[in-house]
N, CA, C and O atoms as CSV, one atom per row, in Angstrom:
chain,resi,resn,atom,element,x,y,z
A,1,MET,N,N,80.287,46.086,100.136
A,1,MET,CA,C,80.542,44.704,100.063
A,1,MET,C,C,79.971,43.998,98.737
A,1,MET,O,O,78.780,44.054,98.428
A,2,ASP,N,N,80.683,43.512,98.194
A,2,ASP,CA,C,80.038,42.614,96.821
A,2,ASP,C,C,79.768,41.480,97.007
A,2,ASP,O,O,80.532,40.946,97.811
A,3,ARG,N,N,78.952,40.808,96.590
A,3,ARG,CA,C,78.593,39.323,96.418
A,3,ARG,C,C,78.683,38.854,94.759
A,3,ARG,O,O,78.107,39.346,93.788
A,4,LEU,N,N,79.548,37.816,94.834
A,4,LEU,CA,C,79.413,37.104,93.629
A,4,LEU,C,C,78.894,35.732,93.894
A,4,LEU,O,O,79.279,35.144,94.905
A,5,ILE,N,N,77.934,35.095,92.956
A,5,ILE,CA,C,77.047,33.811,93.271
A,5,ILE,C,C,77.597,33.267,91.755
A,5,ILE,O,O,77.547,33.943,90.728
A,6,ARG,N,N,78.092,31.997,91.851
A,6,ARG,CA,C,78.292,31.294,90.191
A,6,ARG,C,C,77.761,29.667,90.563
A,6,ARG,O,O,77.765,29.228,91.713
A,7,ALA,N,N,77.388,29.014,89.563
A,7,ALA,CA,C,77.144,27.578,89.394
A,7,ALA,C,C,77.776,27.008,88.381
A,7,ALA,O,O,77.534,26.955,87.175
A,8,PHE,N,N,78.726,26.539,89.130
A,8,PHE,CA,C,79.846,25.842,88.078
A,8,PHE,C,C,79.242,24.265,87.971
A,8,PHE,O,O,78.932,23.621,88.973
A,9,PRO,N,N,79.131,23.763,86.622
A,9,PRO,CA,C,78.830,22.328,85.973
A,9,PRO,C,C,79.841,21.335,86.486
A,9,PRO,O,O,81.012,21.354,86.104
A,10,LEU,N,N,79.317,20.370,87.455
A,10,LEU,CA,C,80.624,19.480,87.791
A,10,LEU,C,C,80.436,18.245,86.613
A,10,LEU,O,O,79.551,17.394,86.519
A,11,LEU,N,N,81.518,18.478,85.838
A,11,LEU,CA,C,81.733,17.597,84.710
A,11,LEU,C,C,81.252,16.073,85.084
A,11,LEU,O,O,81.472,15.756,86.253
A,12,ALA,N,N,80.742,15.272,84.407
A,12,ALA,CA,C,80.317,13.821,84.619
A,12,ALA,C,C,81.574,13.009,85.177
A,12,ALA,O,O,82.624,13.039,84.535
A,13,GLY,N,N,81.491,12.361,86.238
A,13,GLY,CA,C,82.331,11.364,86.367
A,13,GLY,C,C,83.502,12.233,87.301
A,13,GLY,O,O,84.588,11.727,87.584
A,14,LYS,N,N,83.209,13.246,87.615
A,14,LYS,CA,C,84.373,14.323,88.346
A,14,LYS,C,C,83.856,14.576,89.989
A,14,LYS,O,O,84.335,15.539,90.586
A,15,ARG,N,N,83.028,13.822,90.573
A,15,ARG,CA,C,82.606,14.036,91.946
A,15,ARG,C,C,83.693,13.740,92.766
A,15,ARG,O,O,84.042,14.635,93.535
A,16,GLU,N,N,84.358,12.606,92.780
A,16,GLU,CA,C,85.581,12.103,93.615
A,16,GLU,C,C,86.544,13.108,93.190
A,16,GLU,O,O,87.196,13.514,94.151
A,17,ALA,N,N,86.844,13.624,92.135
A,17,ALA,CA,C,87.912,14.431,91.720
A,17,ALA,C,C,87.425,16.165,92.416
A,17,ALA,O,O,88.266,16.977,92.801
A,18,PHE,N,N,86.427,16.327,92.428
A,18,PHE,CA,C,86.115,17.504,93.305
A,18,PHE,C,C,86.292,17.295,94.775
A,18,PHE,O,O,87.008,18.065,95.415
A,19,GLN,N,N,85.688,16.309,95.331
A,19,GLN,CA,C,86.172,15.991,96.532
A,19,GLN,C,C,87.725,16.345,97.072
A,19,GLN,O,O,88.145,17.092,97.957
A,20,ALA,N,N,88.304,15.541,96.211
A,20,ALA,CA,C,89.934,15.632,96.424
A,20,ALA,C,C,90.313,17.106,96.236
A,20,ALA,O,O,91.038,17.630,97.081
A,21,PHE,N,N,89.921,17.730,95.302
A,21,PHE,CA,C,89.955,19.223,95.461
A,21,PHE,C,C,89.771,19.859,96.442
A,21,PHE,O,O,90.606,20.710,96.747
A,22,VAL,N,N,88.634,19.653,97.240
A,22,VAL,CA,C,88.156,20.315,98.306
A,22,VAL,C,C,89.365,20.072,99.418
A,22,VAL,O,O,89.913,21.014,99.990
A,23,GLY,N,N,89.707,18.683,99.646
A,23,GLY,CA,C,90.683,18.226,100.490
A,23,GLY,C,C,92.050,19.060,100.356
A,23,GLY,O,O,92.675,19.502,101.320
A,24,GLU,N,N,92.412,19.202,99.026
A,24,GLU,CA,C,93.756,19.801,98.639
A,24,GLU,C,C,93.641,21.314,99.007
A,24,GLU,O,O,94.657,21.926,99.334
A,25,ILE,N,N,92.454,21.913,98.963
A,25,ILE,CA,C,92.356,23.309,99.442
A,25,ILE,C,C,92.372,23.304,101.012
A,25,ILE,O,O,92.969,24.194,101.618
A,26,ARG,N,N,91.725,22.318,101.651
A,26,ARG,CA,C,92.273,22.379,103.009
A,26,ARG,C,C,93.308,22.326,103.478
A,26,ARG,O,O,93.639,23.029,104.432
A,27,THR,N,N,94.245,21.263,102.772
A,27,THR,CA,C,95.575,21.033,103.283
A,27,THR,C,C,96.197,22.315,103.047
A,27,THR,O,O,96.860,22.835,103.945
A,28,ARG,N,N,96.042,22.895,101.887
A,28,ARG,CA,C,96.800,24.072,101.626
A,28,ARG,C,C,96.204,25.621,102.135
A,28,ARG,O,O,96.073,26.630,101.443
A,29,HIS,N,N,95.917,25.444,103.493
A,29,HIS,CA,C,95.265,26.450,103.849
A,29,HIS,C,C,95.874,27.851,104.222
A,29,HIS,O,O,95.170,28.817,104.516
A,30,GLU,N,N,97.187,27.868,104.186
A,30,GLU,CA,C,97.591,29.118,104.224
A,30,GLU,C,C,97.946,29.783,102.683
A,30,GLU,O,O,97.946,30.993,102.458
A,31,GLU,N,N,98.171,28.989,101.934
A,31,GLU,CA,C,98.362,29.383,100.480
A,31,GLU,C,C,96.846,29.901,99.957
A,31,GLU,O,O,96.804,30.848,99.171
A,32,ALA,N,N,95.726,29.322,100.367
A,32,ALA,CA,C,94.353,29.417,100.060
A,32,ALA,C,C,93.910,30.697,100.888
A,32,ALA,O,O,93.059,31.412,100.360
A,33,SER,N,N,94.320,30.995,101.926
A,33,SER,CA,C,94.310,32.090,102.795
A,33,SER,C,C,94.983,33.536,102.202
A,33,SER,O,O,94.595,34.652,102.546
A,34,ARG,N,N,95.797,33.335,101.481
A,34,ARG,CA,C,96.870,34.253,101.072
A,34,ARG,C,C,96.037,34.975,99.676
A,34,ARG,O,O,95.952,36.167,99.384
A,35,PHE,N,N,95.384,33.570,98.848
A,35,PHE,CA,C,94.773,33.561,97.878
A,35,PHE,C,C,93.553,34.795,98.001
A,35,PHE,O,O,93.484,35.900,97.462
A,36,TYR,N,N,92.854,34.255,98.731
A,36,TYR,CA,C,91.513,35.023,98.887
A,36,TYR,C,C,91.770,36.398,99.523
A,36,TYR,O,O,91.120,37.378,99.156
A,37,THR,N,N,92.592,36.465,100.351
A,37,THR,CA,C,92.615,37.877,101.147
A,37,THR,C,C,93.372,38.932,100.065
A,37,THR,O,O,93.088,40.129,100.028
A,38,SER,N,N,94.320,38.338,99.245
A,38,SER,CA,C,94.683,39.148,98.171
A,38,SER,C,C,93.810,39.641,97.098
A,38,SER,O,O,94.268,40.424,96.266
A,39,TYR,N,N,92.397,39.185,97.042
A,39,TYR,CA,C,91.467,39.690,96.052
A,39,TYR,C,C,90.545,40.426,97.104
A,39,TYR,O,O,89.629,41.056,96.575
A,40,GLY,N,N,90.597,40.479,98.506
A,40,GLY,CA,C,89.717,41.245,99.380
A,40,GLY,C,C,88.606,40.422,99.641
A,40,GLY,O,O,87.643,41.046,100.088
A,41,ILE,N,N,88.421,39.012,99.475
A,41,ILE,CA,C,87.648,38.125,99.982
A,41,ILE,C,C,87.582,37.945,101.309
A,41,ILE,O,O,88.584,37.766,102.001
A,42,VAL,N,N,86.359,37.983,101.768
A,42,VAL,CA,C,85.945,37.954,103.394
A,42,VAL,C,C,85.523,36.589,103.632
A,42,VAL,O,O,85.653,36.075,104.743
A,43,ARG,N,N,84.971,35.910,102.533
A,43,ARG,CA,C,84.267,34.564,102.508
A,43,ARG,C,C,83.977,34.199,101.564
A,43,ARG,O,O,83.528,34.950,100.698
A,44,GLU,N,N,84.152,32.749,101.375
A,44,GLU,CA,C,83.893,31.923,100.192
A,44,GLU,C,C,83.545,30.717,100.714
A,44,GLU,O,O,84.174,30.150,101.608
A,45,SER,N,N,81.960,30.056,99.859
A,45,SER,CA,C,81.704,29.143,100.207
A,45,SER,C,C,81.275,28.318,98.949
A,45,SER,O,O,80.919,28.893,97.920
A,46,TRP,N,N,81.333,26.494,99.093
A,46,TRP,CA,C,81.174,25.938,98.106
A,46,TRP,C,C,79.741,25.044,98.447
A,46,TRP,O,O,79.586,24.509,99.545
A,47,HIS,N,N,78.843,24.971,97.482
A,47,HIS,CA,C,77.716,23.837,97.580
A,47,HIS,C,C,77.665,23.197,96.718
A,47,HIS,O,O,77.645,23.597,95.554
A,48,LEU,N,N,77.630,21.944,97.115
A,48,LEU,CA,C,77.209,20.591,96.112
A,48,LEU,C,C,75.697,20.517,95.719
A,48,LEU,O,O,75.081,20.380,96.777
A,49,GLN,N,N,74.979,20.542,94.850
A,49,GLN,CA,C,73.980,20.665,94.302
A,49,GLN,C,C,73.460,19.551,93.249
A,49,GLN,O,O,73.519,19.898,92.070
A,50,GLU,N,N,72.974,18.295,93.516
A,50,GLU,CA,C,72.423,17.387,92.776
A,50,GLU,C,C,71.064,17.760,91.920
A,50,GLU,O,O,69.990,17.975,92.482
A,51,THR,N,N,71.224,17.805,90.639
A,51,THR,CA,C,69.924,18.232,89.896
A,51,THR,C,C,69.803,17.229,88.645
A,51,THR,O,O,70.815,16.799,88.091
A,52,PRO,N,N,68.732,16.941,88.304
A,52,PRO,CA,C,68.538,15.786,87.297
A,52,PRO,C,C,69.449,16.065,85.878
A,52,PRO,O,O,69.662,15.232,84.997
A,53,ALA,N,N,69.865,17.299,85.910
A,53,ALA,CA,C,70.562,17.724,84.657
A,53,ALA,C,C,72.234,17.570,85.103
A,53,ALA,O,O,73.105,17.757,84.254
A,54,GLY,N,N,72.507,17.279,86.246
A,54,GLY,CA,C,73.681,16.958,86.413
A,54,GLY,C,C,74.105,17.873,87.953
A,54,GLY,O,O,73.311,18.691,88.418
A,55,ASP,N,N,75.396,17.592,88.583
A,55,ASP,CA,C,75.729,18.210,89.693
A,55,ASP,C,C,76.256,19.428,89.333
A,55,ASP,O,O,76.919,19.621,88.313
A,56,LEU,N,N,75.833,20.630,90.544
A,56,LEU,CA,C,76.560,21.825,90.307
A,56,LEU,C,C,77.028,22.152,91.467
A,56,LEU,O,O,76.518,21.897,92.558
A,57,ILE,N,N,78.189,22.828,91.214
A,57,ILE,CA,C,78.854,23.415,92.330
A,57,ILE,C,C,78.634,24.972,92.445
A,57,ILE,O,O,79.008,25.735,91.555
A,58,ILE,N,N,77.950,25.433,93.694
A,58,ILE,CA,C,77.397,26.692,93.915
A,58,ILE,C,C,78.231,27.333,94.721
A,58,ILE,O,O,78.276,27.019,95.911
A,59,CYS,N,N,79.140,28.478,94.133
A,59,CYS,CA,C,79.926,29.219,94.805
A,59,CYS,C,C,79.721,30.507,95.300
A,59,CYS,O,O,79.632,31.426,94.486
A,60,CYS,N,N,79.623,30.746,96.577
A,60,CYS,CA,C,79.071,32.313,97.079
A,60,CYS,C,C,80.500,32.933,97.551
A,60,CYS,O,O,81.260,32.391,98.354
A,61,THR,N,N,80.707,34.132,96.919
A,61,THR,CA,C,81.960,35.099,97.203
A,61,THR,C,C,81.507,36.135,97.894
A,61,THR,O,O,80.530,36.642,97.343
A,62,ASP,N,N,81.892,36.755,99.080
A,62,ASP,CA,C,81.992,37.798,99.620
A,62,ASP,C,C,83.316,38.797,99.419
A,62,ASP,O,O,84.461,38.452,99.710
A,63,LEU,N,N,82.977,39.988,98.915
A,63,LEU,CA,C,84.444,40.417,98.751
A,63,LEU,C,C,84.514,42.091,98.420
A,63,LEU,O,O,83.655,42.523,97.652
A,64,GLY,N,N,85.248,42.788,98.831
A,64,GLY,CA,C,85.263,44.228,99.000
A,64,GLY,C,C,84.821,45.133,97.605
A,64,GLY,O,O,84.107,46.135,97.584
A,65,ASP,N,N,85.602,44.321,96.246
A,65,ASP,CA,C,85.219,45.185,95.164
A,65,ASP,C,C,85.508,44.070,94.268
A,65,ASP,O,O,86.585,43.473,94.245
A,66,ALA,N,N,84.327,43.772,93.406
A,66,ALA,CA,C,84.624,42.478,92.788
A,66,ALA,C,C,85.149,43.145,91.140
A,66,ALA,O,O,85.903,42.526,90.389
A,67,GLN,N,N,84.540,44.544,90.824
A,67,GLN,CA,C,85.134,44.893,89.701
A,67,GLN,C,C,86.653,45.225,89.433
A,67,GLN,O,O,87.101,45.279,88.288
A,68,ALA,N,N,87.401,45.439,90.538
A,68,ALA,CA,C,88.724,45.349,90.774
A,68,ALA,C,C,89.323,44.177,90.587
A,68,ALA,O,O,90.172,44.016,89.711
A,69,ALA,N,N,88.828,42.991,91.621
A,69,ALA,CA,C,89.362,41.948,91.632
A,69,ALA,C,C,89.182,40.838,90.502
A,69,ALA,O,O,89.952,39.884,90.393
A,70,ILE,N,N,88.151,41.047,89.723
A,70,ILE,CA,C,87.836,40.177,88.706
A,70,ILE,C,C,89.078,40.139,87.423
A,70,ILE,O,O,89.555,39.097,86.975
A,71,PRO,N,N,89.387,41.302,87.053
A,71,PRO,CA,C,90.487,41.116,86.139
A,71,PRO,C,C,91.829,40.728,86.726
A,71,PRO,O,O,92.678,40.118,86.077
A,72,GLN,N,N,91.988,41.127,88.043
A,72,GLN,CA,C,93.087,40.932,88.633
A,72,GLN,C,C,93.405,39.320,88.749
A,72,GLN,O,O,94.520,38.807,88.665
A,73,TYR,N,N,92.429,38.797,88.916
A,73,TYR,CA,C,92.143,37.286,89.148
A,73,TYR,C,C,92.659,36.682,87.734
A,73,TYR,O,O,93.642,35.948,87.632
A,74,ALA,N,N,91.942,37.057,86.796
A,74,ALA,CA,C,91.880,36.641,85.403
A,74,ALA,C,C,93.548,36.437,84.730
A,74,ALA,O,O,93.945,35.564,83.959
A,75,GLN,N,N,94.404,37.735,85.424
A,75,GLN,CA,C,95.654,37.782,84.832
A,75,GLN,C,C,96.608,37.189,85.646
A,75,GLN,O,O,97.710,37.138,85.101
A,76,SER,N,N,96.556,36.675,86.878
A,76,SER,CA,C,97.210,36.112,87.796
A,76,SER,C,C,97.757,35.033,87.318
A,76,SER,O,O,97.087,34.345,86.548
A,77,GLN,N,N,99.267,34.590,87.706
A,77,GLN,CA,C,99.919,33.730,87.319
A,77,GLN,C,C,100.897,32.915,88.481
A,77,GLN,O,O,101.850,32.148,88.338
A,78,THR,N,N,100.283,33.387,89.547
A,78,THR,CA,C,101.217,32.826,90.736
A,78,THR,C,C,100.983,31.278,90.601
A,78,THR,O,O,99.894,30.858,90.209
A,79,PRO,N,N,102.024,30.427,90.931
A,79,PRO,CA,C,101.684,29.094,91.218
A,79,PRO,C,C,100.696,28.469,91.595
A,79,PRO,O,O,100.383,27.402,91.067
A,80,PHE,N,N,99.947,29.066,92.681
A,80,PHE,CA,C,99.087,28.677,93.509
A,80,PHE,C,C,97.555,28.670,92.796
A,80,PHE,O,O,96.703,27.787,92.900
A,81,GLU,N,N,97.459,30.199,91.880
A,81,GLU,CA,C,96.716,30.397,91.382
A,81,GLU,C,C,96.414,29.869,89.849
A,81,GLU,O,O,95.322,30.062,89.315
A,82,ILE,N,N,97.646,29.089,89.114
A,82,ILE,CA,C,97.612,28.690,88.027
A,82,ILE,C,C,97.200,27.277,88.466
A,82,ILE,O,O,96.496,26.694,87.641
A,83,TRP,N,N,97.465,26.657,89.502
A,83,TRP,CA,C,97.020,25.197,89.793
A,83,TRP,C,C,95.422,25.568,90.172
A,83,TRP,O,O,94.629,25.063,89.378
A,84,PHE,N,N,95.001,26.117,90.916
A,84,PHE,CA,C,93.514,26.559,91.291
A,84,PHE,C,C,92.596,26.589,89.751
A,84,PHE,O,O,91.650,25.867,89.436
A,85,LYS,N,N,93.252,27.687,88.959
A,85,LYS,CA,C,92.267,27.308,87.624
A,85,LYS,C,C,92.500,26.238,87.152
A,85,LYS,O,O,91.454,25.613,86.973
A,86,ARG,N,N,93.472,25.650,86.824
A,86,ARG,CA,C,93.591,24.317,86.368
A,86,ARG,C,C,92.455,23.225,86.876
A,86,ARG,O,O,91.705,22.469,86.260
A,87,ARG,N,N,92.638,23.447,88.062
A,87,ARG,CA,C,91.659,22.559,88.740
A,87,ARG,C,C,90.043,22.861,88.465
A,87,ARG,O,O,89.189,21.983,88.347
A,88,VAL,N,N,89.826,24.225,88.391
A,88,VAL,CA,C,88.628,24.619,87.771
A,88,VAL,C,C,88.095,24.409,86.676
A,88,VAL,O,O,86.870,24.341,86.569
A,89,LEU,N,N,88.996,24.254,85.564
A,89,LEU,CA,C,88.820,23.962,84.489
A,89,LEU,C,C,88.696,22.589,84.164
A,89,LEU,O,O,88.073,22.243,83.160
A,90,ASP,N,N,89.273,21.721,84.980
A,90,ASP,CA,C,89.506,20.172,84.803
A,90,ASP,C,C,87.983,19.900,85.148
A,90,ASP,O,O,87.258,19.280,84.370
A,91,LEU,N,N,87.518,20.433,86.436
A,91,LEU,CA,C,86.274,19.943,87.093
A,91,LEU,C,C,85.005,20.408,86.423
A,91,LEU,O,O,83.982,19.723,86.391
A,92,SER,N,N,85.130,21.653,85.868
A,92,SER,CA,C,83.825,22.229,85.392
A,92,SER,C,C,83.734,22.558,83.952
A,92,SER,O,O,82.622,22.691,83.440
A,93,GLY,N,N,84.965,22.718,83.164
A,93,GLY,CA,C,85.197,22.978,81.956
A,93,GLY,C,C,85.055,24.773,81.934
A,93,GLY,O,O,84.785,25.244,80.829
A,94,VAL,N,N,85.177,25.484,82.768
A,94,VAL,CA,C,85.042,26.779,82.764
A,94,VAL,C,C,86.594,27.420,82.891
A,94,VAL,O,O,87.192,27.296,83.960
A,95,ASP,N,N,87.158,28.044,81.862
A,95,ASP,CA,C,88.331,28.556,82.175
A,95,ASP,C,C,88.286,29.933,82.379
A,95,ASP,O,O,87.988,30.813,81.570
A,96,ALA,N,N,88.700,30.047,83.851
A,96,ALA,CA,C,89.070,31.352,84.756
A,96,ALA,C,C,89.632,32.393,84.056
A,96,ALA,O,O,89.323,33.553,84.329
A,97,ASN,N,N,90.465,32.111,83.136
A,97,ASN,CA,C,91.486,33.193,82.540
A,97,ASN,C,C,90.422,34.062,81.664
A,97,ASN,O,O,90.438,35.291,81.596
A,98,ARG,N,N,89.429,33.144,80.960
A,98,ARG,CA,C,88.759,33.984,80.266
A,98,ARG,C,C,87.203,34.339,80.659
A,98,ARG,O,O,86.571,35.249,80.122
A,99,GLN,N,N,86.689,33.477,81.678
A,99,GLN,CA,C,85.505,33.719,82.521
A,99,GLN,C,C,85.988,34.126,83.914
A,99,GLN,O,O,86.014,33.114,84.614
A,100,PRO,N,N,86.311,35.019,84.472
A,100,PRO,CA,C,86.883,35.060,85.750
A,100,PRO,C,C,86.115,35.030,86.588
A,100,PRO,O,O,86.480,34.722,87.722
A,101,GLU,N,N,84.493,35.413,86.247
A,101,GLU,CA,C,83.617,35.385,87.199
A,101,GLU,C,C,82.857,34.095,87.422
A,101,GLU,O,O,82.085,33.851,88.349
A,102,GLY,N,N,83.224,33.267,86.359
A,102,GLY,CA,C,82.573,31.985,86.429
A,102,GLY,C,C,81.374,32.020,85.305
A,102,GLY,O,O,81.431,32.844,84.392
A,103,PRO,N,N,80.299,31.101,85.410
A,103,PRO,CA,C,79.304,31.479,84.468
A,103,PRO,C,C,78.347,32.491,84.996
A,103,PRO,O,O,78.133,32.624,86.201
A,104,THR,N,N,77.659,33.346,83.875
A,104,THR,CA,C,77.105,34.377,84.468
A,104,THR,C,C,75.905,34.011,85.147
A,104,THR,O,O,75.227,33.039,84.813
A,105,ALA,N,N,75.577,34.924,86.285
A,105,ALA,CA,C,74.358,35.089,86.905
A,105,ALA,C,C,74.099,36.182,87.119
A,105,ALA,O,O,74.896,37.043,87.490
A,106,GLN,N,N,72.674,36.346,86.871
A,106,GLN,CA,C,71.936,37.538,87.123
A,106,GLN,C,C,70.938,37.463,88.505
A,106,GLN,O,O,70.052,36.660,88.797
A,107,PRO,N,N,71.437,38.579,89.181
A,107,PRO,CA,C,70.730,39.080,90.525
A,107,PRO,C,C,69.330,39.052,90.083
A,107,PRO,O,O,69.028,40.003,89.362
A,108,ILE,N,N,68.028,37.867,90.429
A,108,ILE,CA,C,66.668,38.367,90.543
A,108,ILE,C,C,65.888,38.965,91.629
A,108,ILE,O,O,65.076,39.883,91.515
A,109,TYR,N,N,66.242,38.313,92.748
A,109,TYR,CA,C,65.668,38.732,93.988
A,109,TYR,C,C,66.659,38.668,95.104
A,109,TYR,O,O,67.695,38.024,94.938
A,110,ASP,N,N,66.410,39.315,96.277
A,110,ASP,CA,C,67.295,39.645,97.421
A,110,ASP,C,C,66.435,40.340,98.389
A,110,ASP,O,O,66.006,41.493,98.420
A,111,TRP,N,N,66.298,39.316,99.182
A,111,TRP,CA,C,65.160,39.735,100.306
A,111,TRP,C,C,66.330,40.048,101.672
A,111,TRP,O,O,66.881,39.066,102.169
A,112,PRO,N,N,66.641,41.423,102.203
A,112,PRO,CA,C,67.224,41.338,103.335
A,112,PRO,C,C,66.201,41.214,104.572
A,112,PRO,O,O,65.039,41.617,104.505
A,113,SER,N,N,66.773,40.604,105.719
A,113,SER,CA,C,66.293,40.553,106.918
A,113,SER,C,C,66.304,41.794,107.317
A,113,SER,O,O,67.237,42.514,106.961
A,114,ARG,N,N,65.112,42.377,108.263
A,114,ARG,CA,C,65.632,43.791,108.782
A,114,ARG,C,C,65.074,43.469,110.323
A,114,ARG,O,O,64.076,43.943,110.865
A,115,ARG,N,N,65.888,42.663,110.771
A,115,ARG,CA,C,65.796,42.312,112.256
A,115,ARG,C,C,66.276,43.096,113.260
A,115,ARG,O,O,66.160,42.738,114.432
């Protein structure tokens, strides 16, 4: 199982638009479920973090094979994925067709609980 952690900058003045995007994803649950499962994603969570430098959206994704899913996502042109990528670009300035993993994140520390 692979895990992708990304921090997307939320562009200034886009907090309400981001909340609307979250609402849209919730109402389009069936499409979102097909989207996620088509890439082997078993869980994704989004977290809003306020920082002095601006808001960040922390995205955590657990999936079967990131190396296979990433180029597939970059090339995808289904109507839902075109809409999804446009919303991400509008909210964060990150173009998922060029940066399908989102902003680069290097794993630095990972402590597994051994209970």
